[in-house]
N, C-alpha and C positions, 0 to 999 in steps of 0.2 A: 496404520492407525491403531491406537490402543486406548482402553478406558483406564482412567486414573483411579486408584484406590484412595478414596477420600479419607478413609480412616487412618492412613499412614502418610498421607501427603503433607509435606512440610508447610504447604500454603493453606491448609484446610481452615485455619482460623481466619486468615485474611479473606479467603473465598467466602466463608459464611458471613463475615461482617459486611462485605460490599454487595454480595448477591441479594441481600435483603432490601437494598435500596431500591426506590422506585426508578431512579435514573443513575445507574452505576458507571456511566461512561464519563470519560474526561479527555481533554484535548490539550496538546502541547504544541506550540509553534516556535520555531527557531530558524536561524539562518545557517546555511551550509555553504562553505567555500567551494565553489565549483570551477575555479580558475583553470586548473590543468585539464579537467574534464571538458570544459567548454572549448578550449583551444584544440583539443584532440578531435572533438566532434566537428568543429569547423574545418580544420585542415584535412580531415579524412572524409568530409561530406557524409557523415553518419546521421541518422535520425535522433534528434535530441530526446524526444518524448519516449519513444520505444526503448531507447538505450537506458534512460533513467528508470523506467518501469522494470526493466530486466535486472538492473543492479539493485534496485530497492527490494525486489522480490528475493533475490539472492541473500540480501542482508537480513530480511525478515525471517527467512528460513534458518538462519544461523542463531536466531534468538528463540529459544524453546517456548517462552511465554507467548510469543506471537502466534504459535501454532496450536494453542489450546482452544477448545470450543466447548460451549455449554449446551447440553441437550437435556431438557426436562430435569434440571437439577444435577445431572451427571456431567463429568468433565472428561473430554477425550483429547488425545494428542495426535495431530496429523503428522505424517512423515514429511510432507512438503506442502507448499501453498500454490494456488493457481491465481494468477493475476486476472482481474476483471476491471476494465477501465473505460472511461468515457472517451469518445472520439468524435471530432467534428471536422469534416473535410471542407466546409465552406463553399461547396459547389451550389450553383443556381441560387445564390443568396439565401441558402438554407442555414439558419443559425441554430438548428436543433442538433443535439448530439445522439450518438448511438452508444449502446453498452456492448463492448467487445470482450469476449472471454477467450483466452488463448492458453493452452497447456504449456507449462514450462518444461519442455522436453528438448533434449539436445543442448547444443552450445548456443552462444550469443548469436551467431549468424543464422542459425535455424530459427530462433525465436523472432528475430527481426523479420525474417522472410514470412513466417506464419502470421505475425501481427500485421504486417503491411498488407498481405493478401486478404486476410479476413476483414480488416478495416475498410479496404477498398470494395470488396465484393458483397459484404453483408448489406442487404437491402432494408431489413427491419430495424427499427430503433432499439427494440428489446426482443430477445429470444428467450421465452420462458423456460424452454428445455435446458438451456445452459445452466440454470440455477436450481432445477428440480432435485430435491433430496440431496443437496450438497451444501456443505458449509466450510469447505477447505479453501475458500477464497481469501483474497486480500484485495480490497477495493481501491482504485486509483482515480483521481481526477486532477485537472490542472486549470488554473486561472492565469493564463499567460498575459493577460491584459492588466493585471493588478499585482503590485508588490505588497501583499497584505502583511499585517502584523498579528492578525487573529483570524481564525476560521472555525466554524462549527458546521456539522453535517446534519442533514435531515435524517431522522431515525425514528423507528417505532419505539414506544415506551415498553420495550421488551427486554427484561433483564437477562434473557438467554442470548440476545444478540451479541455475539462476541467476535464478529469479523472486523479486523482493523480497517480504518479508513485513512489512506495516505494521500496527501495532495501537496501541490506546490504552486507558487505564483510566478510573477514576472521577475526574472533575475535582474540585478542591477550592479553597477560598478561603485566601489568605494576605494579610493586610492588606486592602486594598481591591481586590486583583486576583484573578482566577480562573485557575488553572493546570490543564493537562491532561498527565498522564504519557503519553508517546508513545514507541513502540519501532520501530526499523528494523533488520531482519535482511537481510543481503545476502551475495553471494558476493565474497570479497576478490580473486579473480582479475580482477574487473571493476570493483569499487567500493572506494574508500578512505574514510577518515574525513572527508577534506576535502569529498568529494562528498555525504556525509550532512549535513555542516554547511551546504553550499549548498542542499540540499533543505530543511532546517529554516528557513533564512533566507527562501527562496522561499515556503514555506507560511505562515510568520508574516506575511509581507507581504500575502498574499492574505486571510488571516484578519482582519488589521487594516483592510483596505479592502473587506471584504465588504459588499455592499449590494444 
């Protein structure tokens, strides 16, 4: 992680403009073609949710703007991001979710193993120690019951909150293709629409070549 020199940063003007806003966050929703990814997941009996979290985190790590964080008016750049996601196992008619945080270390198989184990074994809904003194997260949630066209997240009116929120809904078929509604919420002081577009392109490329 390194601190950004705001005096020479090419984005300093945009940062100053949007950081003064009471609510500098914005959200973009779009459909992603997951036809090939869904077929691979089904044929190989792989976990859809954990796999998409893994690929989404890899994609976010490739977009520098997603790794910026604001602390007391200063900007820092993380080397990589850590996924923190909602999880609901549906056992005992419990419709409450847990917040699960798993380090993105090792390869795909290692992440799936760690995510599965922690999701199953974590008893508490929230573990405060997972979030203490850290902002290298990227937050995930899913609404697999709804194919939404728009989504907004709960958030404090804190202009320093710069953790991206990524989410998706119920996928659906259109013609011979399968599409997933996907949402990205970010802080505009750090991220613009073009960066979300680059994230989308990166994620679609990983999904299309998932094997």
